[in-house]
N, C-alpha and C positions, 0 to 999 in steps of 0.2 A: 698750357692741364684746362684752360678755359675754355678751348674748343673740345680739345676729346670729352671734357666735360659737360660741352651744350648735347653731341651727338651722344651719349650714355645717357643723359636725361633723353632724347628726344626716342631715341627706338626705347627706350626702356616704358618711352609714356603711348608711343603712339606704335609700337610694334615694329617691324620690317617695313622697309624704305625706300623705292629708289634716289638714287645716287642726285633727281635733278630736285625731289622731293625734299631733299635731306637736305642737300645747296641752299632750298630757299626757308626750309625752316630754321638752318642754323647765321646764316647770314656770314655767312665762313668762303672766302673764295676757293673757287675749282681746286686751284694749284694746292691750298691750306689741307681742303677737304681733303684732297687727295691721297697726302702723305701724313694727316689725324689717324683717317685709316687706315692707313697701311702699318703706323705701329699697332694700335689697336687689334691687328687682325696679327701678328706678330704675336701680338700679349696672350692673342687667344680668346678673345673676348666679344671681338664682331665676325664673321663670315660676311663675303664681299662677290655676288656672284656673281657668272657670267653676261648677265643684263644690266650689274650695277645695281642689282639688287644688297642692300645691308639690312640684316639682320643678328640679335643678338645670338653667340654661343650658345651660353647660360645663363642662364640669366640672376638666378641666383647668386653665380662666383662675380658679376659685374656689379649689382645689388651688394655687394661688399667689396671688392673692387673702388666701387663710386666715393669712398671714404677715404680712397686717396687723392681723389678730385674734388674735397670738398672745397668751399675758396675758402679761402684763406687770408690773413692784414694786407700782407705779400699781392697779392692777386684782385686785392680789390683797390688797391697801389692802381697798382698797373692796365686796370681798366680800366680808370679813371683819366687816368693817364689820355689812355689810349681815344678816349670820349675827347676829352680838349685838342688833341691833336687831328681825330676827324674832322672839331667843328669847324678846326684854325684853314682845311683844307679848303 
């Protein structure tokens, strides 16, 4: 959920973004970003244009939904483990 949280954060803060800009802002791989965007589109939170521009379908609904993606203790542990793993590569 960390990736979905990051996508929603950037779209709320910065407004609609092209795929490349969102890719750079979130630091997610292209494949991971695509999967998360497809999930958010299926959940009717994000729109994905033909030009690969991403935007929020309903800003207020997204703000309410972000509560589901808040950082929880298990998320913090997973993030810390990922950082350790990334440093050892």
